[in-house]
C-alpha positions in Angstrom: -8.0 52.5 28.0 -9.7 49.2 28.3 -7.9 46.7 26.0 -9.9 44.0 24.2 -7.5 41.2 23.4 -8.4 39.8 20.0 -6.6 36.6 19.3 -4.9 33.8 21.2 -2.2 32.6 18.8 -0.1 34.0 16.0 0.6 32.4 12.7 3.2 33.2 10.0 3.2 33.7 6.3 5.2 31.7 3.8 6.8 34.1 1.2 7.2 33.2 -2.4 7.5 34.5 -6.0 4.1 35.8 -6.7 2.6 38.4 -9.0 0.3 41.0 -10.7 -3.0 42.6 -10.3 -6.2 40.5 -10.2 -8.2 37.8 -12.0 -8.1 38.5 -15.7 -5.7 41.4 -15.8 -2.0 41.8 -15.9 0.6 39.5 -17.4 3.7 40.0 -15.2 4.9 37.4 -12.7 2.9 37.4 -9.5 4.3 39.8 -6.9 3.5 40.1 -3.2 1.7 43.5 -2.5 1.6 45.1 0.9 -0.6 47.9 2.3 -0.4 50.0 5.4 -3.6 49.1 7.3 -5.7 51.0 9.9 -9.1 50.2 11.5 -11.1 52.0 14.1 -14.6 51.7 15.4 -16.8 50.7 18.3 -18.1 47.5 19.9 -21.0 46.8 22.2 -18.7 45.5 24.9 -19.2 47.5 28.2 -22.8 48.6 27.3 -23.6 49.3 31.0 -22.0 52.7 30.4 -23.0 53.1 26.8 -20.9 53.6 23.7 -17.9 55.5 25.1 -14.5 56.0 23.5 -13.2 53.7 26.2 -14.8 50.8 24.2 -13.3 51.7 20.9 -11.6 49.3 18.6 -8.3 50.6 17.1 -5.5 48.8 15.3 -2.7 49.7 12.9 -0.8 47.1 10.9 -0.1 45.7 7.4 -2.0 43.7 4.9 0.0 41.4 2.7 -1.7 39.9 -0.4 -1.3 36.2 -1.2 -1.6 35.6 -5.0 -1.6 32.6 -7.2 -1.1 32.3 -11.0 -4.2 31.5 -13.0 -4.0 28.1 -14.8 -5.8 27.2 -17.9 -7.4 23.7 -18.2 -6.3 20.9 -15.9 -8.4 19.5 -13.1 -8.8 16.6 -10.7 -10.9 13.5 -11.3 -11.5 11.5 -8.2 -11.9 7.7 -8.4 -11.0 4.3 -7.0 -9.7 1.1 -8.4 -9.0 -2.5 -7.4 -5.4 -3.7 -6.8 -4.9 -7.5 -6.8 -2.1 -9.4 -5.2 -1.6 -13.2 -5.0 -1.0 -14.2 -1.4 -0.9 -18.0 -1.6 -1.2 -20.8 -4.2 -1.7 -24.6 -4.3 -1.1 -27.2 -7.0 -3.1 -30.4 -7.4 -2.5 -33.0 -10.1 -5.4 -35.2 -11.2 -4.6 -38.3 -13.4 -1.0 -39.3 -14.1 1.2 -40.8 -16.8 2.1 -44.4 -16.8 4.6 -45.6 -19.4 8.2 -45.6 -20.5 9.5 -42.1 -19.8 12.3 -42.6 -22.4 9.7 -42.7 -25.1 8.1 -39.3 -24.1 8.8 -36.7 -26.8 7.0 -33.7 -25.4 3.8 -32.5 -23.8 1.2 -30.5 -25.6 -0.6 -28.2 -23.1 -3.9 -26.2 -23.3 -4.7 -23.8 -20.4 -8.2 -22.8 -19.2 -8.9 -20.2 -16.5 -11.9 -21.3 -14.6 -12.5 -18.5 -12.0 -10.8 -15.2 -12.8 -11.5 -12.6 -10.1 -13.8 -9.6 -10.7 -11.8 -6.4 -10.7 -15.0 -4.2 -10.8 -15.1 -1.7 -7.9 -18.3 -2.2 -6.0 -20.6 0.7 -5.4 -19.8 2.7 -2.3 -16.3 1.2 -2.0 -14.1 2.7 0.6 -10.4 3.2 0.0 -8.5 0.5 1.9 -11.3 -2.1 2.0 -10.0 -5.6 1.3 -11.7 -8.8 -0.1 -10.4 -12.2 -1.1 -11.1 -14.5 -4.1 -9.8 -17.9 -5.2 -8.7 -18.0 -8.9 -8.5 -21.5 -10.3 -6.4 -22.2 -13.4 -6.8 -25.6 -15.1 -4.7 -27.1 -17.9 -4.4 -30.4 -19.8 -1.1 -31.9 -20.9 -1.1 -34.6 -23.5 2.0 -36.8 -23.7 3.3 -37.6 -27.2 4.9 -41.0 -27.1 7.0 -42.7 -29.8 6.6 -46.5 -30.4 9.0 -49.0 -32.0 7.5 -51.9 -33.9 9.8 -54.3 -35.8 12.7 -51.9 -35.6 10.6 -49.0 -37.0 10.1 -45.9 -35.0 6.6 -44.6 -35.4 5.6 -40.9 -35.2 4.7 -39.5 -31.8 1.1 -40.1 -30.9 -0.9 -38.9 -27.9 -1.1 -41.7 -25.4 -1.7 -40.3 -22.0 -3.5 -37.2 -20.6 -2.6 -35.3 -17.4 -5.0 -32.8 -16.0 -3.6 -30.2 -13.5 -5.1 -27.3 -11.6 -3.6 -24.4 -9.6 -5.6 -22.3 -7.1 -4.3 -18.8 -6.4 -5.7 -17.1 -3.2 -5.9 -13.4 -4.3 -6.3 -10.3 -2.1 -8.3 -7.5 -3.7 -7.7 -4.0 -2.2 -9.6 -0.8 -3.1 -7.0 2.0 -3.7 -7.2 5.6 -4.7 -7.3 6.3 -8.4 -7.5 10.1 -8.3 -6.1 11.6 -11.5 -4.7 15.2 -11.4 -4.1 17.0 -14.7 -1.9 20.1 -14.2 -3.1 23.3 -15.8 -1.1 25.6 -18.1 0.2 28.8 -16.6 -1.4 31.9 -18.1 0.7 34.7 -16.7 -2.4 36.2 -15.0 -2.7 36.3 -11.2 -5.5 36.3 -8.7 -5.5 37.7 -5.2 -6.8 34.9 -2.9 -6.2 35.9 0.7 -4.6 38.6 3.0 -2.1 37.9 5.7 -3.0 40.5 8.4 -0.4 41.9 10.7 -1.8 43.9 13.7 0.3 45.8 16.1 -0.7 45.2 19.7 0.3 48.4 21.6 -0.2 46.9 25.0 2.0 43.8 24.5 4.2 45.6 22.0 3.9 42.6 19.7 2.6 41.6 16.3 -0.6 39.6 15.9 -0.6 37.6 12.7 -3.7 36.3 11.0 -3.0 34.0 8.1 -5.2 33.2 5.1 -8.0 35.8 5.6 -10.4 35.3 2.7 -10.7 38.0 -0.1 -14.1 37.4 -1.6 -13.7 40.0 -4.3 -11.2 42.5 -5.6 -11.6 44.2 -9.0 -10.7 47.2 -11.1 -13.2 48.9 -13.3 -14.4 52.2 -14.8 -13.5 54.6 -17.6 -9.7 54.2 -17.0 -9.9 50.5 -17.7 -12.1 51.0 -20.7 -9.5 53.4 -22.2 -6.7 50.9 -21.7 -8.7 48.0 -23.2 -9.7 50.1 -26.1 -6.1 51.1 -26.8 -6.8 54.8 -26.5 -4.1 55.6 -23.9 -0.8 56.5 -25.5 2.7 55.1 -24.8 4.2 56.6 -21.7 0.9 57.6 -20.3 -1.4 56.2 -17.7 -5.1 55.8 -16.8 -6.8 55.9 -13.4 -8.8 52.8 -12.4 -11.6 52.5 -9.9 -11.4 49.5 -7.5 -13.5 47.7 -4.9 -12.6 45.0 -2.4 -14.5 42.7 0.0 -12.7 40.6 2.5 -13.0 39.0 6.0 -11.1 38.9 9.2 -11.9 35.8 11.3 -10.3 34.3 14.4 -11.6 33.0 17.7 -14.7 35.1 18.6 -14.0 37.7 15.9 -15.9 37.7 12.6 -15.6 41.0 10.7 -16.3 41.8 7.1 -14.6 44.7 5.3 -15.8 46.6 2.2 -13.7 49.3 0.5 -13.4 51.4 -2.5 -10.4 53.1 -4.0 -8.3 53.9 -7.0 -5.4 52.2 -8.9 -3.6 52.9 -12.1 -2.5 51.2 -15.4 0.5 52.7 -17.3 2.0 52.0 -20.7 5.8 52.1 -21.1 7.3 54.4 -23.8 7.8 53.0 -27.3 8.8 54.2 -30.7 5.3 53.9 -32.1 3.0 56.9 -31.5 0.2 54.8 -30.1 0.7 51.3 -28.7 -2.7 50.0 -28.1 -3.4 46.9 -26.0 -2.1 44.4 -28.6 1.3 46.0 -29.3 4.3 44.1 -27.9 6.4 47.4 -27.7 4.1 48.7 -24.9 4.2 46.8 -21.6 1.5 47.6 -19.2 2.3 48.3 -15.5 -0.5 47.8 -13.0 -0.3 49.8 -9.7 -2.2 48.2 -6.9 -5.2 50.2 -5.6 -5.5 51.7 -2.2 -8.9 51.5 -0.4 -11.0 53.1 2.3 -14.3 51.7 3.6 -16.3 50.2 6.4 -16.3 47.1 8.5 -19.0 45.4 10.6 -19.5 42.1 12.3 -19.0 40.4 15.7 -16.2 41.2 18.1 -15.8 38.8 21.1 -18.4 37.8 23.6 -20.4 40.4 25.5 -18.8 41.4 28.7 -21.8 43.1 30.5 -25.4 42.3 31.2 -27.8 43.0 28.3 -31.3 42.2 27.3 -31.6 40.6 23.9 -34.9 41.5 22.2 -34.4 39.3 19.1 -36.0 35.9 18.8 -32.6 34.0 18.9 -29.7 36.3 19.7 -26.1 35.2 20.1 -24.1 36.4 23.1 -21.6 38.3 20.9 -20.7 42.0 20.7 -21.5 43.7 17.5 -18.8 46.0 16.1 -18.5 48.5 13.3 -16.2 51.2 12.0 -14.0 52.4 9.2 -10.7 51.2 7.8 -8.2 52.0 5.1 -5.4 50.3 3.3 -2.7 52.4 1.5 -0.5 50.6 -1.0 3.1 50.6 0.2 5.4 50.2 -2.8 8.6 50.1 -0.8 7.3 47.4 1.6 6.0 45.4 -1.3 9.5 45.4 -2.9 11.1 44.0 0.3 12.8 40.7 0.0 11.4 39.7 3.4 8.1 41.4 4.0 7.5 39.8 7.3 10.8 40.9 8.7 10.2 44.4 7.3 6.8 44.5 9.1 8.4 43.7 12.5 11.0 46.3 11.9 8.4 48.9 10.9 6.7 48.5 14.4 10.0 48.1 16.2 9.2 44.6 17.3 12.2 42.3 17.6 12.1 38.7 16.5 9.5 36.7 14.4 6.9 34.9 16.4 
């Protein structure tokens, strides 16, 4: 069988304490769900001989969900500010005091700042930009001198004035002033991405695609209505409908996947005859859905001569087929899912 090699490099997943079902439902700590994954279809590569089974796409593997807890409030406000630092200074004295120093009682000073720097960030300022300014401080010192006339010491009187200035050479730097306010954990979790593990039968190795975007995953239907309305009893469960829409992208591969399936919500047993959604005695348990559906998109560059009859066609091979993901409860409960995936396909060592 002709083998179409998909990806050049493998990436790894970072495990963590994650949790629950999807945006807006569930209140348990975020878990790390895993699904047994299969996909099969056809691509336009090798069109000189037509669409034969030789040119089929077929992979088995595992999907691992990457979840994050929903935070209420919080946010990020971006901004800049000016940081000022004195890099040099000089002192000049104008006018002086002439007299008997022993008669000086004290100086009375008044300070005036003549040229304070502007700390307003200019429009379009770039972080790290530097400007300089000269800040001049001026003060006046009045000497109070005692006089002795006929053996009588008179009260101090202002006699001489000294005027001084200091010039500070100041560097003004534009710095980051981004303020991050953390949100409050809500206990709800969102599925953000899949890590996709694909078994390469030819190389007998695992291809790992990290951070594959999940555009939508939701549960809906009569089963959810019953749970939200509090009409399922303690110890019973209700079936949920589900849909999912996600992408697989790497190198010259750009596929989108749509699937539909079923999940389940259950209420634990309690002493009350009917818990309802607001009763603390009943704790809901959400079972992740399994899905089956279709994929379509682009799969590598074309390998044979073809005639493009569109106005602006790309030299890529179209692909399409079906796929499925069956929730694997045992694999999801593994303390090291990545190691369990390698063991599942009898591949030694993490790449």
